[in-house]
C-alpha positions as CSV (number, residue, x, y, z in Angstrom):
1,X,0.0,0.0,0.0
2,X,1.3,3.4,-0.9
3,X,0.1,6.2,1.4
4,X,2.2,9.3,2.0
5,X,5.9,9.1,1.2
6,X,6.9,12.3,2.8
7,X,8.3,12.4,6.3
8,X,6.5,14.4,9.0
9,X,8.5,17.5,9.9
10,X,7.2,18.9,13.1
11,X,10.0,21.3,14.1
12,X,7.6,23.8,15.8
13,X,8.5,26.0,18.7
14,X,9.2,22.9,20.8
15,X,12.2,21.8,18.7
16,X,11.0,18.2,18.4
17,X,13.5,15.6,17.1
18,X,11.9,13.5,14.5
19,X,12.4,10.1,12.8
20,X,13.7,10.3,9.3
21,X,11.6,9.3,6.3
22,X,14.2,6.8,5.3
23,X,17.5,5.4,6.6
24,X,20.9,5.8,5.0
25,X,22.6,2.6,4.0
26,X,23.9,0.8,7.0
27,X,22.2,3.1,9.5
28,X,20.4,1.1,12.2
29,X,16.6,1.3,12.3
30,X,15.2,3.2,15.3
31,X,13.9,1.0,18.0
32,X,10.2,0.9,19.0
33,X,11.2,2.8,22.2
34,X,12.9,5.5,20.2
35,X,9.9,5.8,17.8
36,X,7.5,6.0,20.7
37,X,9.5,8.7,22.4
38,X,9.6,10.7,19.2
39,X,5.9,10.2,18.7
40,X,5.1,11.3,22.2
41,X,6.9,14.6,21.7
42,X,5.1,15.0,18.4
43,X,1.7,14.6,20.2
44,X,2.6,17.5,22.6
45,X,-0.4,19.6,21.5
46,X,-3.0,17.5,19.8
47,X,-6.4,18.5,18.5
48,X,-9.2,16.0,18.0
49,X,-10.8,16.5,14.6
50,X,-14.3,15.4,15.2
51,X,-15.3,16.7,11.8
52,X,-13.8,13.5,10.5
53,X,-16.1,11.3,12.6
54,X,-18.9,9.2,11.1
55,X,-21.6,11.4,12.5
56,X,-20.5,14.5,10.8
57,X,-22.2,15.6,7.6
58,X,-20.3,14.5,4.5
59,X,-17.9,12.5,6.7
60,X,-14.3,13.2,6.0
61,X,-15.0,15.8,3.3
62,X,-16.0,18.2,6.1
63,X,-12.3,18.7,6.9
64,X,-11.0,21.6,4.8
65,X,-7.6,23.0,4.0
66,X,-8.5,26.1,5.9
67,X,-9.2,24.1,9.0
68,X,-5.9,22.3,9.0
69,X,-4.0,25.5,8.2
70,X,-5.7,27.1,11.2
71,X,-4.5,24.2,13.4
72,X,-1.0,24.3,12.1
73,X,-0.7,28.1,12.4
74,X,-2.1,28.0,15.9
75,X,0.7,25.8,17.1
76,X,-1.0,22.4,17.4
77,X,1.5,19.6,16.7
78,X,-0.9,16.7,15.9
79,X,-4.4,15.8,14.8
80,X,-6.4,12.8,15.9
81,X,-8.8,11.3,13.4
82,X,-11.7,9.3,15.0
83,X,-12.9,6.8,12.4
84,X,-15.7,4.3,12.9
85,X,-14.2,1.7,10.6
86,X,-17.0,-0.9,11.4
87,X,-19.4,1.2,9.3
88,X,-17.4,0.5,6.2
89,X,-16.8,-3.2,6.2
90,X,-18.5,-6.1,4.5
91,X,-21.3,-7.8,6.5
92,X,-19.4,-11.0,7.0
93,X,-15.9,-12.5,6.9
94,X,-13.3,-11.4,5.9
95,X,-14.9,-8.0,6.9
96,X,-13.1,-6.1,4.1
97,X,-12.9,-2.3,4.6
98,X,-14.4,-0.4,1.6
99,X,-11.7,1.2,-0.6
100,X,-13.7,4.4,-0.5
101,X,-13.2,4.6,3.3
102,X,-9.5,4.1,3.0
103,X,-9.4,6.8,0.3
104,X,-11.1,9.3,2.6
105,X,-8.8,8.6,5.5
106,X,-5.7,8.6,3.2
107,X,-6.8,12.1,2.0
108,X,-7.0,13.4,5.5
109,X,-3.7,11.8,6.6
110,X,-2.0,13.3,3.6
111,X,-3.5,16.8,4.2
112,X,-2.3,16.6,7.9
113,X,1.2,15.3,7.4
114,X,2.0,17.6,4.5
115,X,1.5,20.5,7.0
116,X,4.1,19.0,9.3
117,X,1.7,17.6,11.8
118,X,1.5,14.1,13.3
119,X,-1.7,12.2,13.0
120,X,-3.5,9.5,15.1
121,X,-5.6,7.1,13.1
122,X,-8.1,5.9,15.6
123,X,-10.8,3.1,15.6
124,X,-13.7,4.8,17.2
125,X,-17.2,4.1,18.6
126,X,-18.0,0.5,17.7
127,X,-21.1,0.1,20.0
128,X,-21.9,-3.5,18.9
129,X,-18.4,-4.6,19.7
130,X,-18.3,-3.2,23.2
131,X,-21.8,-4.7,23.9
132,X,-20.9,-8.2,22.7
133,X,-17.1,-8.5,22.3
134,X,-17.1,-12.3,21.6
135,X,-19.6,-11.9,18.8
136,X,-17.6,-9.2,17.0
137,X,-14.0,-10.3,17.9
138,X,-13.2,-11.5,14.5
139,X,-14.5,-8.3,12.9
140,X,-12.5,-6.2,15.3
141,X,-9.3,-8.0,14.6
142,X,-9.9,-8.0,10.9
143,X,-10.3,-4.2,11.0
144,X,-7.1,-3.7,13.1
145,X,-5.1,-6.0,10.8
146,X,-6.3,-4.2,7.6
147,X,-5.7,-0.7,9.0
148,X,-2.2,-1.6,10.2
149,X,-1.3,-3.2,6.9
150,X,-2.7,-0.3,4.9
151,X,-0.5,2.2,6.8
152,X,2.6,0.0,7.0
153,X,4.6,2.5,4.8
154,X,3.2,5.7,6.3
155,X,5.6,8.3,7.7
156,X,6.8,8.0,11.3
157,X,4.4,10.7,12.4
158,X,1.4,8.4,11.8
159,X,0.4,6.8,15.1
160,X,-2.1,3.9,15.3
161,X,-4.9,3.5,17.9
162,X,-6.4,0.0,17.6
163,X,-9.5,1.0,19.6
164,X,-10.6,3.9,21.7
165,X,-12.5,3.9,25.0
166,X,-13.1,0.2,25.8
167,X,-16.2,0.0,28.0
168,X,-19.2,-2.1,28.9
169,X,-18.6,-5.8,28.4
170,X,-15.3,-5.2,26.6
171,X,-13.8,-4.0,29.9
172,X,-13.4,-7.6,31.3
173,X,-11.6,-8.9,28.2
174,X,-9.8,-5.7,27.0
175,X,-6.3,-6.8,28.0
176,X,-6.7,-10.1,26.0
177,X,-8.2,-8.4,23.0
178,X,-5.7,-5.6,22.9
179,X,-2.8,-8.1,23.1
180,X,-4.3,-9.9,20.1
181,X,-4.7,-6.7,18.2
182,X,-1.2,-5.5,18.9
183,X,0.2,-8.8,17.6
184,X,-1.5,-8.1,14.3
185,X,-0.2,-4.6,14.2
186,X,3.4,-5.7,14.8
187,X,3.3,-8.1,11.9
188,X,3.3,-5.2,9.5
189,X,4.4,-2.3,11.7
190,X,7.2,-3.6,14.0
191,X,8.3,-0.1,15.2
192,X,5.2,2.1,14.8
193,X,4.0,3.8,18.0
194,X,0.6,2.4,19.2
195,X,-1.8,4.0,21.6
196,X,-3.7,2.1,24.2
197,X,-6.1,3.2,26.9
198,X,-7.5,1.5,30.0
199,X,-11.0,0.0,30.4
200,X,-13.8,2.2,31.6
201,X,-13.7,4.7,28.6
202,X,-10.0,5.3,28.9
203,X,-10.5,6.6,32.4
204,X,-7.8,7.2,35.0
205,X,-9.9,4.9,37.3
206,X,-9.4,2.1,34.8
207,X,-5.5,2.3,34.8
208,X,-5.1,-0.3,37.6
209,X,-6.9,-2.9,35.5
210,X,-4.7,-2.3,32.4
211,X,-2.2,-5.1,31.7
212,X,0.1,-4.3,28.8
213,X,2.2,-6.7,26.6
214,X,6.0,-6.2,27.0
215,X,6.1,-3.9,24.0
216,X,8.3,-0.7,24.2
217,X,6.4,1.0,21.4
218,X,3.2,1.6,23.4
219,X,1.9,5.0,24.6
220,X,-0.8,4.9,27.2
221,X,-3.6,7.4,26.8
222,X,-6.4,8.5,29.2
223,X,-9.4,10.9,28.9
224,X,-10.1,13.5,31.5
225,X,-13.6,15.0,31.8
226,X,-13.9,16.4,35.3
227,X,-16.1,17.5,36.9
228,X,-18.7,15.7,34.8
229,X,-21.4,18.0,36.2
230,X,-19.6,20.9,34.5
231,X,-18.0,19.5,31.3
232,X,-21.0,17.4,30.3
233,X,-23.9,19.7,31.3
234,X,-26.8,19.5,28.9
235,X,-25.3,16.8,26.7
236,X,-27.8,14.2,25.6
237,X,-25.3,11.3,25.7
238,X,-24.9,11.8,29.5
239,X,-28.0,10.8,31.4
240,X,-29.4,13.4,33.7
241,X,-27.1,16.1,32.5
242,X,-29.9,18.6,31.9
243,X,-30.0,19.2,35.6
244,X,-26.5,20.5,35.5
245,X,-27.2,23.3,33.0
246,X,-25.9,26.6,34.2
247,X,-23.1,25.1,36.4
248,X,-20.0,27.3,36.3
249,X,-16.3,26.8,37.0
250,X,-14.6,29.5,38.9
251,X,-11.1,28.1,39.1
252,X,-11.0,28.2,42.9
253,X,-8.6,26.2,45.0
254,X,-10.9,23.2,45.6
255,X,-11.8,23.0,41.9
256,X,-8.2,23.0,40.9
257,X,-7.2,20.5,43.5
258,X,-9.8,18.1,42.2
259,X,-8.3,18.3,38.7
260,X,-4.8,17.9,40.1
261,X,-5.8,14.7,42.0
262,X,-6.9,12.8,38.9
263,X,-3.9,14.0,36.8
264,X,-1.5,13.0,39.5
265,X,-3.0,9.6,39.7
266,X,-2.3,9.2,36.0
267,X,1.3,10.4,36.4
268,X,1.9,8.1,39.4
269,X,0.7,5.1,37.4
270,X,2.9,6.1,34.4
271,X,5.9,6.3,36.6
272,X,5.3,3.1,38.4
273,X,4.8,1.3,35.1
274,X,7.4,3.2,33.2
275,X,5.1,4.2,30.4
276,X,4.5,7.5,28.6
277,X,1.1,9.0,29.5
278,X,-0.8,10.9,26.9
279,X,-3.9,12.9,27.9
280,X,-5.6,12.1,24.7
281,X,-8.9,13.9,25.4
282,X,-10.0,16.7,27.6
283,X,-12.7,19.3,26.8
284,X,-15.9,21.0,27.9
285,X,-19.3,21.3,26.3
286,X,-20.5,24.3,24.4
287,X,-23.4,24.4,26.8
288,X,-21.2,25.9,29.6
289,X,-20.8,29.7,29.7
290,X,-17.7,30.8,27.8
291,X,-15.9,32.5,30.8
292,X,-16.1,29.2,32.7
293,X,-15.0,27.2,29.7
294,X,-11.9,29.4,29.2
295,X,-11.0,29.2,32.9
296,X,-11.4,25.5,33.0
297,X,-9.5,24.9,29.7
298,X,-6.6,27.2,30.8
299,X,-6.3,25.5,34.2
300,X,-6.4,22.0,32.7
301,X,-3.8,22.8,30.0
302,X,-1.5,24.5,32.5
303,X,-1.8,21.6,34.9
304,X,-1.0,19.0,32.2
305,X,2.0,20.9,30.9
306,X,3.3,21.5,34.5
307,X,3.4,17.7,34.8
308,X,5.2,17.4,31.4
309,X,2.2,15.6,29.7
310,X,1.3,15.7,26.1
311,X,-2.3,16.5,25.6
312,X,-5.3,16.4,23.1
313,X,-8.2,18.8,23.2
314,X,-11.7,17.6,22.3
315,X,-12.5,19.1,20.0
316,X,-12.0,21.2,16.9
317,X,-15.8,20.9,16.3
318,X,-18.7,20.6,15.9
319,X,-19.3,19.5,19.5
320,X,-17.2,20.8,22.4
321,X,-16.0,23.2,19.7
322,X,-13.0,25.5,20.1
323,X,-13.3,26.6,16.5
324,X,-16.3,28.5,15.0
325,X,-17.1,26.7,11.8
326,X,-19.6,29.3,10.7
327,X,-17.0,32.1,10.8
328,X,-13.9,30.0,10.1
329,X,-12.2,31.3,13.2
330,X,-11.1,30.2,16.7
331,X,-13.6,31.0,19.4
332,X,-12.3,34.0,21.4
333,X,-10.3,33.1,24.4
334,X,-10.3,29.3,24.0
335,X,-7.2,29.1,21.7
336,X,-5.3,31.5,24.0
337,X,-6.2,29.2,26.9
338,X,-4.7,26.3,25.1
339,X,-1.7,27.8,23.4
340,X,-0.4,31.1,24.7
341,X,-0.1,33.9,22.1
342,X,3.7,33.6,21.4
343,X,3.2,30.1,20.1
344,X,0.0,30.8,18.2
345,X,1.8,32.2,15.2
346,X,2.0,31.1,11.6
347,X,4.9,28.8,10.7
348,X,6.5,28.3,7.2
349,X,5.3,25.3,5.2
């Protein structure tokens, strides 16, 4: 499979060292550990591109050059693409992914990497699989195998995420299923960095139940949405959230201490298990008042960076949006809360 043959060049203000597109004759190949370390630095400031998700109008085509230029010029270093691959496979074995689906994702990967950004290709929101893992195990593994094989020649800045947010009945078998998925990835991508999150929707609380294969190319990721009464207020997917409408976030000491507690739990697990920890998602609903959103976002970003953690904001849009799609501009105050003004400047292509 030919995908993008250009290397990702993410110099940025961070001065990130990158893996080369190719190796000189006789030069030893980077180890999985080296590749994972490089990828982690490239994920320093990630933005989740929900526009690429299956529930967006004109899936995939909704992401425009102007959107990715805005991300690049703002100072983001990576883009995460949520893809519900299960929607685009044949009904039965061998569960072949439609060429049109790969073509759409390839287009997005190329658009992102040609701007010098890293990209996470994620397998997202397979409700049938989490509800009955055994019934859909073969399909899950077939998808992981095909995606890995498809991107075997992708640039080093392409990171694979075999599945996001294991939950429900998948929780109890997640360690086994992930190990099987990783074995398939490693057949075609022996050194590519791979993301894995704990059961319980990638929650920090799920970290003690995560058992990882002895693979040095893994990056552990968690999602932080606290306090839920603030960040999920009025969201239909969260039962009972209507009663939280109007809840504010002042940034007082008790509120900041609550955020710190969860982050420090994740940091402690990472240190104990000698694994890089990526805060893959954090974000706040559009239903919250803007002043509170800005305070919360700034506090969370500052907390994560003070702990040396790479992070990903959910999301560019349309939900939990930090970008105004109607006016093609960042929502006032939110970008500044994430990336201070000196970093949010255009960079040469």
